[in-house]
C-alpha positions in Angstrom: 0.0 0.0 0.0 1.4 3.4 -1.0 0.9 6.3 1.4 0.5 9.7 -0.1 0.9 13.0 1.7 -1.7 15.6 0.9 -1.8 19.2 1.9 -5.1 21.0 2.3 -7.1 23.5 4.3 -10.1 22.8 6.5 -12.3 25.4 8.2 -13.7 24.6 11.6 -15.6 26.7 14.2 -15.5 26.5 17.9 -16.8 28.6 20.8 -14.4 30.8 22.7 -14.7 33.3 25.5 -14.7 37.0 24.5 -12.6 39.4 26.5 -15.8 40.7 28.1 -16.8 37.2 29.2 -13.3 36.6 30.6 -13.5 39.8 32.6 -16.9 38.9 34.0 -15.6 35.5 35.2 -12.4 37.1 36.6 -14.5 39.6 38.7 -16.9 36.9 39.7 -14.1 35.0 41.4 -12.9 38.0 43.5 -14.0 38.7 47.0 -15.5 42.1 47.9 -12.2 43.6 49.1 -10.3 42.4 46.0 -13.1 43.7 43.7 -12.9 47.1 45.4 -9.1 47.2 44.7 -9.6 46.4 41.0 -12.3 49.0 40.6 -10.1 51.6 42.3 -7.2 50.8 40.0 -9.4 50.9 36.9 -11.0 54.2 37.9 -7.6 55.8 38.4 -6.6 54.7 34.8 -9.8 55.3 32.9 -11.3 58.8 32.9 -14.7 57.4 31.8 -15.1 55.6 35.1 -16.6 57.8 37.8 -16.4 56.2 41.2 -19.2 57.3 43.5 -19.1 57.5 47.3 -20.2 54.3 49.1 -23.9 53.7 49.6 -24.3 54.5 53.3 -26.3 51.6 54.8 -26.5 52.4 58.5 -27.4 48.8 59.4 -24.3 47.1 57.8 -21.9 50.0 57.2 -19.4 50.6 54.4 -16.3 48.7 53.3 -14.1 51.3 55.0 -15.6 50.2 58.4 -14.3 46.7 58.0 -10.7 45.8 58.9 -8.5 45.8 55.8 -7.8 42.2 54.8 -4.9 40.6 53.2 -5.5 40.2 49.4 -7.3 37.0 48.5 -5.7 34.2 46.6 -6.9 35.2 43.2 -5.7 38.8 43.6 -2.3 37.7 44.9 -1.9 35.4 41.8 -2.9 38.2 39.4 -0.4 40.5 40.9 2.4 37.9 40.4 1.3 37.2 36.9 1.4 40.9 36.0 5.1 40.9 37.0 5.9 38.3 34.4 6.7 39.2 30.8 4.0 37.1 29.2 2.5 37.3 25.7 -1.0 38.7 25.7 -2.7 35.3 24.9 -0.6 33.5 27.5 -1.5 36.2 30.1 -5.2 36.0 29.3 -5.1 32.2 29.7 -3.1 32.3 32.9 -5.7 34.7 34.4 -8.4 32.4 33.3 -6.7 29.4 35.0 -6.3 31.4 38.2 -10.1 31.7 38.2 -10.5 28.0 37.6 -8.6 27.0 40.8 -10.3 25.1 43.6 -10.3 26.7 47.0 -7.4 24.5 48.0 -5.3 25.7 45.0 -5.7 22.6 42.8 -6.7 22.8 39.1 -9.3 20.3 38.0 -10.1 21.8 34.5 -8.2 19.9 31.8 -5.9 22.1 29.6 -7.6 20.7 26.5 -10.9 22.1 27.7 -9.3 25.4 28.6 -7.7 25.7 25.1 -11.1 24.9 23.5 -13.0 27.4 25.7 -10.5 30.2 25.1 -9.9 29.4 21.4 -6.2 29.0 21.8 -3.8 26.1 21.0 -2.6 23.6 23.6 1.0 24.9 23.9 -0.3 28.4 24.8 -2.5 26.8 27.5 0.6 24.9 28.8 2.7 28.1 28.9 -0.1 29.7 30.9 -0.2 26.9 33.4 3.6 27.1 33.7 3.3 30.8 34.4 0.7 30.2 37.1 2.6 27.3 38.7 5.6 29.6 39.0 3.6 31.8 41.4 3.4 31.5 45.2 2.3 29.5 47.1 4.4 26.6 45.8 2.2 23.9 44.3 -0.4 26.3 43.1 -2.2 25.1 40.0 -1.2 21.4 40.5 -3.4 18.8 38.8 -2.8 16.1 41.4 -0.9 15.4 44.6 2.3 14.2 42.9 2.5 17.4 40.8 1.8 19.5 44.0 4.7 17.9 45.8 7.0 18.2 42.7 6.3 21.9 42.4 7.1 22.4 46.1 10.4 20.5 45.8 11.3 22.5 42.7 10.6 25.7 44.5 13.0 24.5 47.2 15.8 24.3 44.5 15.6 20.7 43.2 15.9 20.1 39.5 12.6 19.0 38.0 13.8 15.5 37.2 15.2 15.0 40.7 12.0 16.4 42.3 10.0 13.8 40.3 12.3 11.0 41.5 12.0 12.1 45.1 8.2 12.1 44.8 8.2 8.6 43.3 10.3 7.3 46.2 8.7 9.5 48.9 7.8 6.6 51.2 11.5 5.5 51.1 12.7 8.9 52.0 10.5 8.9 55.1 11.6 5.4 56.1 14.8 4.5 58.0 17.8 3.2 56.1 17.5 5.7 53.2 21.3 5.8 52.7 20.9 3.4 49.8 18.9 6.0 47.9 21.8 8.3 47.7 23.7 6.1 45.3 20.6 5.3 43.4 19.8 8.9 42.8 23.5 10.1 42.5 23.3 12.3 45.5 25.9 13.3 48.0 25.2 12.7 51.7 24.7 16.5 52.4 22.2 16.6 49.5 20.4 13.5 50.8 20.1 15.0 54.3 18.7 18.3 52.8 16.1 16.5 50.8 15.2 14.3 53.7 14.6 17.4 55.8 12.4 18.9 53.1 10.1 15.9 52.9 8.2 16.5 56.2 7.6 20.2 55.2 5.7 19.2 52.0 2.0 20.1 52.0 -0.8 17.9 50.5 -2.6 21.0 49.4 -1.2 24.3 48.0 -3.7 26.3 50.0 -5.6 25.5 53.2 -9.3 26.2 52.5 -9.7 27.3 56.1 -7.2 30.1 55.6 -9.1 31.2 52.5 -12.3 31.4 54.5 -10.6 33.4 57.2 -9.7 36.1 54.6 -13.4 36.9 54.1 -13.9 40.3 55.8 -16.7 42.0 53.8 -19.7 39.8 53.2 -21.3 40.0 49.7 -24.8 39.1 50.6 -27.1 40.1 53.5 -29.9 37.9 54.7 -32.6 39.2 57.0 -35.7 37.8 58.6 -38.8 39.6 59.8 -40.9 38.9 62.9 -42.8 36.2 61.0 -39.6 34.4 60.1 -39.7 35.4 56.4 -36.2 35.5 54.9 -35.0 38.1 52.4 -31.6 38.4 50.7 -29.9 41.4 49.1 -26.5 42.5 48.0 -24.4 43.8 50.9 -24.2 47.6 50.3 -20.6 47.7 51.3 -19.6 45.0 48.8 -21.0 46.7 45.7 -18.7 49.2 44.1 -20.6 52.3 43.0 -19.4 53.4 39.6 -20.9 55.1 36.5 -19.8 56.3 33.1 -18.6 59.9 32.9 -19.3 60.7 29.2 -17.9 64.2 29.6 -14.4 62.9 30.2 -12.9 63.6 26.8 -9.9 65.8 27.5 -7.3 65.9 24.7 -7.5 62.2 23.8 -7.7 61.0 20.2 -10.9 59.4 18.9 -9.5 55.8 19.0 -8.3 56.1 22.6 -11.7 57.5 23.6 -13.6 54.6 22.0 -11.3 52.0 23.6 -11.5 53.6 27.1 -15.3 54.0 26.9 -15.7 50.4 25.8 -13.5 49.2 28.7 -15.5 51.3 31.2 -18.8 49.9 29.9 -17.4 46.4 30.0 -16.4 46.8 33.7 -19.8 48.1 34.6 -21.5 45.1 32.9 -19.1 42.7 34.6 -20.0 44.1 38.0 -23.7 43.9 37.3 -23.3 40.3 36.2 -21.4 39.5 39.4 -24.1 41.0 41.5 -27.0 39.3 39.7 -25.2 35.9 39.9 -24.6 36.3 43.7 -28.3 37.3 44.2 -29.5 34.2 42.3 -27.3 32.1 44.6 -28.6 34.0 47.7 -32.2 33.4 46.6 -31.5 29.7 46.1 -30.1 29.6 49.6 -33.1 31.2 51.4 -35.3 28.8 49.4 -33.5 25.6 50.1 -31.6 26.4 53.4 -34.4 28.1 55.4 -34.0 25.5 58.2 -30.3 26.6 58.6 -31.2 30.2 59.0 -34.3 29.6 61.2 -33.1 26.6 63.4 -29.3 26.6 63.2 -26.3 24.9 61.5 -27.5 21.4 62.6 -30.4 21.8 60.1 -28.2 22.4 57.1 -29.8 20.7 54.0 -27.4 18.6 51.9 -26.6 20.2 48.6 -23.6 19.7 46.3 -22.1 22.4 44.2 -22.9 20.4 41.1 -26.6 20.2 42.1 -26.8 23.9 42.9 -25.1 24.9 39.6 -27.5 22.7 37.7 -30.5 24.3 39.4 -29.2 27.8 38.5 -28.2 26.8 35.0 -24.6 27.7 35.6 -21.4 25.9 34.6 -19.9 24.2 37.7 -16.7 26.2 37.3 -18.7 29.4 37.1 -20.6 28.5 40.2 -17.3 27.6 41.9 -16.0 31.1 41.1 -19.2 32.7 42.5 -19.0 31.2 45.9 -15.2 31.5 46.3 -14.1 33.9 49.1 -17.7 35.1 49.5 -19.8 35.2 52.6 -23.4 36.0 53.8 -24.1 38.4 56.7 -26.9 37.0 58.8 -27.8 38.5 62.2 -24.2 39.7 62.9 -22.5 36.5 61.7 -20.4 36.1 58.6 -21.1 32.7 57.0 -18.9 31.6 54.1 -20.9 30.6 51.0 -18.9 27.4 50.8 -20.6 26.3 54.1 -23.8 25.5 52.3 -22.4 23.2 49.7 -20.8 19.9 50.3 -21.2 16.1 50.3 -23.8 14.2 52.2 -23.8 11.2 54.5 -26.3 8.5 55.0 -28.9 8.9 57.8 -31.8 7.0 59.2 -34.0 9.8 58.0 -32.3 10.1 54.6 -29.2 12.2 53.7 -27.6 14.6 56.0 -25.2 17.4 55.0 -21.5 16.7 55.8 -21.3 20.3 57.0 -24.1 19.7 59.4 -22.2 16.7 60.8 -19.1 18.9 61.2 -21.1 21.4 63.2 -22.4 18.5 65.3 -18.9 17.2 66.0 -17.7 20.7 67.0 -20.7 21.0 69.4 -19.9 17.7 71.0 -16.3 18.7 71.5 -17.3 22.0 73.0 -19.6 20.3 75.5 -17.3 17.4 76.4 -15.8 16.7 79.8 -12.4 18.4 79.6 -10.9 15.8 81.9 -12.1 13.0 79.6 -12.2 14.3 76.0 -14.2 12.3 73.4 -12.2 10.0 71.3 -13.0 9.7 67.6 -14.6 6.3 68.2 -16.9 7.8 70.8 -18.0 10.6 68.5 -18.7 7.9 65.9 -20.9 6.1 68.4 -22.8 9.2 69.3 -23.5 10.1 65.7 -24.6 6.6 64.8 -27.1 6.6 67.6 -28.4 9.8 66.0 -28.7 7.9 62.7 -25.7 9.2 60.9 -23.7 6.5 59.0 -20.1 7.6 59.5 -16.7 6.0 59.9 -14.0 6.9 62.4 -11.7 7.9 59.6 -14.3 10.4 58.4 -14.7 11.8 61.9 -10.9 12.2 62.1 -10.8 14.0 58.7 -13.6 16.4 59.7 -11.9 17.1 63.0 -8.6 17.9 61.3 -10.4 20.2 58.8 -11.9 22.1 61.7 -8.5 22.2 63.4 -9.7 20.3 66.5 -6.8 18.5 68.1 -7.0 14.8 68.9 -8.5 13.7 72.2 -5.0 13.0 73.5 -3.8 16.5 72.6 -7.0 18.0 74.1 -6.4 16.1 77.3 -2.7 17.2 77.5 -3.8 20.9 76.9 -6.2 20.8 79.9 -5.1 23.3 82.5 -3.6 21.8 85.6 
């Protein structure tokens, strides 16, 4: 059979995000404080953007009344990306990837899907990922645990090939008798000791979700209830930047510059409106489905996954993930992270129960326990099973660690006296 090479052209079409759509998704990911910083910067550079004084809501106050927070993860990544000399399409893709990250810093979205969504080729998407993974914290943008550990080791100065070898042999580095590995990897004894000292410092996740939640200072939504128990939700006045178009700001600019700046200002206003409408839709879904939580307390949290909530709202799961990241609801003086309402569920005698509700129940047990005889994980399991919750000791230990509750042994040792 003879093979013939043939050159030709083929026209295909695919959907891609426009710059305006990318901007909307980027702003959706930002918390209130980071959004305020972006608007302030844009207003300083664009004469068509007129920033108005904050809307004085005497009940919840203005953003200036809240303590200034550290920048959120997304804003910190964007600042680092801006310092890199990246081509325009690589920068746009890197910014998009920053918005795709999970709360723990991992990236679940395949690069092929990113390339198709943005209308770019795969090498450009790979270059964007490399730029993102060069940012701090080390391990950010990893697709799996092995890559997360490799990135941390590379950040500590190991060559990529050596970092990969160390991760592949990680259990042997942690075990006694690791001297044989030095010859296998061609390492000197000082290098071996240095790597062995690095291994215990590696983190399983680039970012601790708890630290992300603690950065929430200004809530984005405000839930109230009247005397009859009826719930209402609105955008938190302090979290909504008040901007408008100043059509009289022409100055001595040329026509092309005026058109570009005016279009940029209008695009930012639309993106902020989209952000607000999306958050309001999520808030309305919450007061519809999670009324027991607001009226009776955390133990009444109704199980709902992010995927189920996204489907009910007609949103892509990654868009929904952006919308609840670093956001909170203000309810009767409490700041409740939006992520609190979405999680897995556990089996129960009366049906499913939210894993978050179980975590609240565990915390309540620990707070009421006898300090002289703290509850062991097995005892917590027994209590929960008597309440009809099907849970394992390993799951209890995992939830306890997430909530930063020490083991019963550590709690007993910390007891005064």
